[in-house]
C-alpha positions in Angstrom: 31.5 13.0 -1.1 29.7 12.9 -4.5 28.2 16.1 -6.3 24.6 14.3 -5.8 23.2 16.8 -3.4 21.7 15.3 -0.2 17.8 16.4 -1.9 16.8 16.6 -5.1 14.1 18.3 -5.8 11.6 18.4 -8.7 10.2 21.7 -10.2 6.6 22.3 -10.5 6.8 22.1 -13.8 7.8 18.5 -13.9 5.1 16.9 -11.8 3.8 14.2 -13.8 0.6 15.4 -16.0 -0.1 11.3 -16.6 -0.5 8.3 -14.9 1.4 5.1 -16.0 -0.6 2.4 -16.5 2.1 -0.8 -16.0 -0.8 -3.5 -17.3 -0.3 -1.7 -20.7 2.8 -3.4 -21.1 2.5 -6.7 -19.1 2.5 -9.8 -21.9 0.3 -11.2 -18.7 -2.3 -9.3 -17.4 -3.5 -9.4 -14.2 -7.0 -11.7 -14.0 -9.9 -9.7 -13.9 -12.1 -9.6 -10.9 -15.0 -12.0 -11.0 -18.4 -12.1 -9.7 -18.7 -14.5 -6.7 -22.1 -15.5 -7.5 -21.5 -16.0 -10.9 -17.6 -16.8 -11.5 -17.4 -14.7 -14.0 -15.6 -11.5 -14.8 -17.0 -8.5 -13.3 -18.5 -6.3 -15.7 -18.4 -2.4 -15.5 -22.0 -2.4 -14.8 -21.4 -4.6 -11.7 -18.8 -2.8 -10.3 -20.3 0.8 -10.8 -22.9 -0.4 -7.6 -19.8 -0.4 -5.8 -17.2 2.0 -7.3 -17.2 5.4 -8.6 -17.8 5.3 -12.4 -14.7 6.9 -13.8 -12.5 4.5 -11.1 -14.0 1.5 -13.3 -13.1 2.3 -16.3 -9.4 3.0 -15.0 -9.8 -0.9 -13.0 -10.8 -2.1 -16.2 -8.3 -0.3 -18.5 -5.7 -3.1 -19.4 -4.3 -1.3 -22.4 -3.8 2.6 -22.0 0.1 3.4 -21.2 -1.0 6.8 -20.0 -3.8 8.3 -18.3 -4.1 11.8 -18.5 -4.2 13.5 -14.3 -7.2 15.9 -14.3 -6.7 19.5 -13.8 -7.9 19.9 -10.5 -6.0 16.4 -8.9 -2.6 18.0 -10.1 -3.9 21.2 -8.7 -3.9 19.7 -5.3 -1.0 17.5 -5.7 1.2 20.7 -5.8 0.6 21.3 -2.1 2.6 18.6 -1.5 4.3 17.2 -4.7 6.9 17.0 -6.2 8.2 14.9 -3.1 12.0 14.9 -2.8 14.5 11.5 -3.5 16.8 11.8 -1.2 20.4 10.1 -0.7 21.4 8.9 2.5 24.7 9.8 3.0 24.3 9.6 6.8 23.1 6.0 6.5 25.6 5.0 4.4 28.5 6.5 6.4 26.8 4.8 9.8 27.0 1.6 7.8 30.2 1.6 6.4 29.3 0.8 3.2 30.6 1.4 -0.5 26.5 1.2 -1.9 24.6 4.3 -2.6 21.2 4.3 -0.5 18.6 6.8 -2.2 14.8 7.1 -0.7 11.8 8.6 -2.3 10.5 10.4 0.9 6.6 10.4 0.7 6.0 11.6 4.2 5.9 15.4 3.5 1.9 16.0 3.7 -0.4 15.9 6.9 -1.2 12.3 6.4 2.1 11.3 6.9 2.1 8.9 3.8 1.8 8.2 0.1 -1.8 7.5 0.7 -2.7 11.1 -0.6 -1.9 10.1 -4.0 -5.1 8.1 -4.5 -7.0 9.3 -1.8 -7.5 12.8 -3.4 -8.3 11.3 -6.9 -11.2 9.2 -5.6 -12.5 11.9 -3.7 -12.3 13.9 -6.9 -14.2 11.3 -9.2 -16.5 11.0 -6.0 -17.3 14.8 -6.4 -17.5 14.7 -10.2 -20.3 12.4 -10.0 -21.8 13.9 -8.0 -22.0 11.4 -4.5 -22.8 12.5 -1.1 -19.9 10.5 0.4 -17.6 7.6 0.5 -16.9 4.7 3.0 -13.5 2.9 3.4 -11.4 0.5 5.7 -7.8 1.5 7.0 -5.6 -0.2 8.8 -2.7 1.8 10.6 -4.6 4.8 9.5 -2.9 5.9 6.9 -5.0 5.7 4.2 -8.2 6.5 6.5 -6.1 10.1 7.6 -5.5 10.7 3.5 -9.2 10.4 2.7 -10.7 12.3 5.2 -8.0 15.0 4.2 -9.2 14.2 0.2 -13.1 14.2 1.4 -12.6 17.6 3.6 -11.4 19.4 0.3 -14.1 18.2 -2.0 -16.9 18.3 0.7 -17.8 15.0 0.8 -19.2 12.5 4.1 -16.3 10.4 4.8 -16.8 7.0 7.0 -14.0 4.9 7.6 -14.2 1.4 9.3 -10.6 1.3 11.3 -9.2 -2.5 12.1 -9.9 -2.5 16.1 -6.6 -3.4 16.8 -5.3 -0.2 15.3 -8.4 2.1 16.7 -7.1 1.1 19.8 -3.7 1.5 19.4 -3.2 4.8 17.5 -6.0 6.9 18.9 -4.1 10.0 18.0 -4.1 8.9 14.1 -8.1 8.3 14.4 -8.1 12.1 16.2 -6.7 13.3 12.8 -9.5 11.8 10.9 -11.9 13.0 13.1 -10.6 16.3 13.0 -10.8 16.2 9.3 -14.6 15.8 9.5 -14.7 11.8 9.2 -16.6 9.0 11.1 -14.3 6.3 12.5 -15.7 3.0 13.7 -13.8 0.1 15.0 -14.2 -2.9 12.9 -15.7 -5.4 13.2 -18.7 -3.4 14.7 -22.0 -4.3 15.5 -23.2 -1.4 13.0 -23.3 -3.6 10.2 -24.6 -7.1 9.3 -21.3 -8.6 8.4 -19.9 -7.1 11.4 -21.8 -8.6 13.8 -21.6 -11.7 12.1 -17.9 -11.5 12.7 -18.2 -11.1 16.1 -20.3 -14.0 16.9 -17.9 -16.5 14.7 -15.3 -14.7 16.2 -15.6 -13.2 19.9 -13.4 -11.0 20.9 -11.7 -10.6 17.7 -9.1 -7.5 17.1 -10.0 -7.2 13.3 -8.4 -7.2 10.4 -8.4 -5.2 6.9 -10.6 -8.1 5.4 -13.5 -7.5 8.2 -13.1 -3.5 7.7 -13.5 -3.8 3.8 -16.5 -6.1 4.6 -18.1 -3.4 6.5 -17.4 -0.4 4.5 -18.8 -2.3 1.1 -21.8 -3.3 3.0 -22.5 0.5 4.3 -21.6 1.7 0.8 -24.2 -0.3 -1.1 -26.8 0.0 1.1 -26.8 3.8 1.5 -27.6 5.8 -2.0 -25.3 8.5 -2.8 -22.4 6.5 -1.6 -19.5 4.5 -3.1 -16.5 2.4 -1.7 -13.1 3.6 -1.8 -9.8 1.3 -1.3 -6.5 3.0 -0.3 -4.3 -0.5 -1.8 -4.8 -3.4 -3.7 -7.0 -2.3 -6.8 -5.1 -1.7 -10.3 -6.7 1.9 -10.3 -4.8 2.3 -6.7 -1.3 1.5 -8.5 -2.0 3.7 -11.2 -2.7 6.7 -9.0 0.2 5.8 -7.1 2.5 5.9 -10.5 3.4 9.2 -9.7 5.6 8.5 -7.2 7.8 6.4 -9.4 7.2 8.8 -12.4 9.0 11.4 -9.9 11.8 9.3 -8.8 12.8 8.2 -12.6 12.7 12.0 -13.6 14.8 12.7 -10.5 17.2 9.5 -11.0 17.5 10.5 -14.9 18.7 14.0 -14.2 21.7 12.9 -12.4 22.1 10.0 -14.0 21.6 7.5 -11.3 20.4 4.2 -12.2 19.4 1.7 -9.8 20.9 -1.8 -9.1 17.7 -2.8 -6.9 14.7 -1.0 -6.0 12.9 -2.1 -2.4 9.6 -1.1 -1.3 7.3 -2.7 1.4 4.0 -4.6 0.0 0.9 -5.0 2.2 -1.7 -4.3 -0.3 0.6 -2.9 -2.7 0.2 0.4 -3.6 3.3 1.8 -2.3 5.4 -0.6 -3.9 3.6 -0.9 -7.1 3.5 2.8 -7.4 6.6 3.0 -6.9 8.4 0.8 -9.3 5.9 1.0 -12.1 8.2 3.2 -14.8 10.8 0.9 -13.5 9.1 -2.2 -14.1 7.8 -0.7 -17.6 11.4 -0.5 -18.5 12.1 -4.0 -17.5 8.9 -5.4 -19.6 10.1 -3.6 -22.7 13.6 -4.9 -22.4 15.1 -1.6 -22.1 17.2 -1.9 -18.7 16.9 -4.7 -16.1 16.7 -4.1 -12.5 15.9 -6.0 -9.1 12.7 -5.6 -8.0 12.1 -6.8 -3.8 9.1 -6.6 -2.0 9.1 -6.7 1.9 6.3 -7.9 3.9 6.0 -9.0 7.6 6.3 -12.0 8.6 3.7 -12.0 10.4 1.4 -11.4 7.3 3.5 -13.2 4.3 1.4 -13.3 1.5 3.9 -13.4 -1.4 6.1 -15.5 0.6 3.7 -18.0 2.1 0.6 -17.2 -0.3 -1.1 -19.1 -2.7 -1.8 -17.5 -6.0 -5.4 -18.1 -6.1 -8.7 -16.4 -6.5 -10.0 -14.8 -2.9 -12.3 -12.7 -1.5 -10.9 -9.7 -0.7 -12.7 -9.3 2.1 -13.5 -11.4 5.5 -17.2 -11.4 5.1 -17.2 -12.6 1.7 -19.6 -10.0 -0.5 -16.6 -8.6 -2.3 -15.4 -9.8 -5.8 -12.9 -12.4 -5.9 -9.4 -11.4 -7.1 -6.6 -13.7 -8.4 -3.6 -13.0 -6.2 -1.3 -13.8 -3.6 -3.3 -14.7 -0.8 -3.3 -16.4 2.9 -7.2 -16.7 2.8 -9.8 -14.0 3.5 -10.3 -15.2 7.3 -6.7 -14.9 8.0 -6.1 -12.2 11.2 -2.8 -11.0 11.6 -1.5 -11.2 15.6 -2.5 -8.4 17.6 0.8 -8.1 18.6 1.8 -6.7 14.8 2.6 -3.1 15.2 2.3 -1.9 11.8 0.3 -1.7 8.7 1.0 -4.0 5.9 -1.8 -6.4 7.4 -3.9 -7.0 4.2 -4.1 -11.1 3.4 -3.8 -10.4 -0.2 -1.8 -8.9 -2.5 -2.6 -6.3 -5.6 -3.6 -8.3 -8.8 -0.9 -6.5 -10.5 2.0 -7.4 -8.2 1.0 -11.0 -7.9 0.8 -11.5 -11.6 4.2 -10.0 -11.8 5.9 -11.8 -9.0 4.2 -14.8 -10.3 6.2 -14.5 -13.6 9.7 -13.6 -12.0 9.5 -10.2 -12.4 10.1 -8.9 -9.1 11.7 -10.9 -5.7 9.9 -11.1 -2.0 11.2 -11.6 1.4 9.7 -11.3 5.0 11.1 -10.1 7.8 10.5 -10.0 11.5 9.0 -6.7 13.1 11.7 -6.9 16.0 14.4 -6.5 13.3 12.3 -4.0 11.4 12.0 -1.8 14.5 15.8 -2.3 15.2 16.5 -0.8 11.6 14.2 1.8 12.0 15.6 3.3 14.7 19.4 3.2 13.3 17.6 4.6 10.8 16.2 7.5 12.6 19.4 7.8 14.2 21.3 8.7 11.1 18.9 10.2 8.7 16.5 12.3 11.3 13.3 11.2 10.4 11.2 8.4 12.5 10.2 6.2 10.0 6.8 4.5 9.7 6.6 0.7 10.6 5.7 -0.1 7.0 8.2 2.0 5.6 10.9 0.6 7.9 10.0 -2.7 6.5 12.1 -1.7 3.2 14.8 0.0 5.5 15.5 -3.2 6.8 16.2 -5.0 3.6 17.8 -1.8 2.1 20.5 -2.0 4.8 20.7 -6.0 4.3 21.7 -5.1 1.1 24.2 -2.2 1.5 25.8 -4.5 4.1 26.3 -7.1 1.8 27.9 -4.5 -0.7 30.3 -4.1 2.6 31.1 -7.7 3.0 31.7 -7.7 -1.0 33.3 -4.3 -2.0 30.5 -3.8 -4.3 29.2 -0.5 -5.3 25.9 -0.8 -5.9 23.0 1.9 -5.5 19.6 1.2 -4.0 16.2 3.0 -4.1 14.0 2.6 -1.6 10.8 3.8 -0.7 10.0 5.5 2.5 6.5 5.5 2.8 5.9 7.8 5.7 6.5 9.0 8.8 6.0 7.3 12.2 5.0 10.0 14.3 1.5 8.4 14.9 3.0 4.6 15.8 4.9 5.8 19.0 3.0 3.2 21.1 4.8 0.5 19.1 8.4 2.2 19.2 7.7 2.3 23.1 6.8 -1.4 22.8 10.2 -1.7 21.1 12.3 0.3 23.5 10.9 -1.5 26.5 12.0 -4.8 25.3 8.1 -5.9 25.4 7.9 -6.2 21.6 7.7 -9.6 19.8 7.5 -11.5 16.4 4.6 -13.4 15.9 4.8 -15.9 13.0 1.8 -17.5 11.6 2.6 -22.0 12.0 1.7 -24.0 8.8 -0.9 -25.6 10.4 -2.5 -22.2 11.0 -2.1 -21.0 7.1 -3.4 -24.6 6.1 -6.6 -23.9 7.8 -6.8 -20.4 6.1 -6.2 -22.1 2.9 -8.9 -24.6 3.0 -11.4 -21.8 3.3 -10.4 -20.6 -0.2 -13.3 -20.7 -2.8 -13.2 -23.3 -5.6 -13.9 -21.4 -9.3 -14.2 -23.7 -12.1 -11.6 -23.4 -14.9 -8.8 -21.8 -12.7 
């Protein structure tokens, strides 16, 4: 057995003091958000009506490589960070592979995921600005849970619009949010103008993140003292999540571990973007090369089947336009899709990196994902979140290829969180009632037809 321990824990003193902004090292910067009315780049003043002031500055900063993490945020991070880098010895043995498999585990907090890394930062800046509260959307519920925890810590009101199908499938996740003081509304709802419009156009819809975003933004901009916060996609969120990759890189460097391939699940991009940040920085600067793989659900395949174009970030078309890989803002994943990763688009940062050929993407079907999840659980003793299990599936595939070829590759993937609130999905898989749903080309073409026309792009 290797002399590398099962779990590599960093000392508290090694907790990052700065976030890393990968945009500073990108030759081709992500396109700016556009005002949907004028088609021009959104100004800081315009963004200030939606987001917190300091977060606007972070969103627009393409040049500062390292941004200091405020002391108050670092103090909160210390309650659950640094998180461990784990050598999956038991999984390696179970697979009979010569590959070395590592995972960065982000499930060691009550929210059960990496989402708390950005939630506490965004809540801090809202409190610093003197706001009354924030609004947001959530899909599977990890982000809503994380934000409710952060808002409770800073004594802020928290209004969460939860995708209706998840609201119904994950009642316990909903109750955790309510325990921390958040109000939770199934989306689309009759509470907002945009929600009523969506329900009129799509009666009986099970909702989407795009729908929930529209409602959360409407509530934020129509209620004084509130701002909207988002758990993925935006530049600021990937910035905050860089603590994941920075810790992973420090742990790897301590033991001379050099990943050949880095794998992360991808829905909006927060987990993948955070995990790969310092490794991608090295790649962009020409210091070292890595193979980086984004894994998405076949039922919501933004990278692998989407278009790289400007699109609305929300179904109600009230948000700014982002240039990203998108399936169209009206795309709604099948209700049988059990996990998160259901946003119609992808982070502008990751979209640009993918477009420039600096990373790969693969789509996997959910029955295969849950099969991998259970095999991982039996080997490693952690019940993984469905989102994380997409990365597990592809990491296992890579390890099995090493078994076939005899290569001793080093694989690193992100275990974004735990699946203890996703047992309805596990039940569906164990009962044999889970099915795969893949949108047809015709379905996607209908959605692509609604993409906005942006002159000059």
